[in-house]
Structure formats: structure tokens, C-alpha cells
N, C-alpha and C positions, 0 to 999 in steps of 0.2 A: 120589692126591696132591692136596693142596688147592691152589687157585689163590690163594695168599696170599704176600705178600712176607715173608720170614723176618726182616727187619730192622725194617721200619716197621709191619708188620701190615696193609698195604693189601690189601683183598679185593674181590670182585665187588660191583658196585652193581646194584640192581634198578630198572627203569623200564618204560616203555611204548614200543612202536612205534606211531606214529600215522599212519594212512593218510590219503589225501586225503578219503575219506569219513568221517574222524574215528573210524574203528574203532580200538580200542586192544587190543593184545595184549602180554603180558608179554615182557620181554627182560632179559638180563643183560649188563652191561658189565664185561668182564674186565680186570684190570690187565695191562699189558705186562710180562711176566716174562721174565727171562733167567737161565740157569743159569751160576753163576760159581764158580770154584775159589778158595777162600780158604786161605792158609797160616796155621796156628795157631802159637802161641809154641813149642810142643814140636816143631815141624817137620813135623807131619802136615798133610795137606790135607783139606778138606771141601768138598763141593758145597752151595751155597746157591741157592735161587730168590729173586732180588732184582728189584724193580721197576726198570725202566730210568730212571725219574725219580729214584730213589734213587741210582743209579750216577752220574747227572749231577750231583746235589747233592754227593755225596762227592768227585767229581773237582774241582768248583768250590772246595770247602772246603780240599782239600789244596793246590790251586794258590794260594789266598789265604794259607795257612799258610807255604808255601814263599816267597812274595813278602815276607811280614813277616819271616821268618827271615833273608833275605839283605839 
């Protein structure tokens, strides 16, 4: 399974670990993924791997939409 957000497409970044002696070794910075159940229109559920930052943004947008609607 890939380490990629299924909604936004965020994936791992590549960089360097740098020691005090300035030695550089490759490293990967993985996205913070969470498995979420989503209910589709036809009533079935599906599991998605979603970045937590995406969940926070979706929560914020739905709260703003609810505030505007009321």
C-alpha cells in the first residue's frame, strides 16, 4: 500500500538527515495518514487513507458552511 493521501495526493518527501559533523544521509518524511471510513451515496462504506491535515481542513470547511447556513 502506498503512503499517499487518497484525496489530496500528498505523498512522502525526500530530504537529508544532517549530523553535527555535517554528514548527510537520505531520509523520507512520510505524511501523517489515518484510515477513515466513508459512506458513499449508495449506502456502502469504503476505507480511505487520508492525511490528518486534510481531515482538519475538511472539518474547518464544514463548520464554516454550517455557520453560514444558520
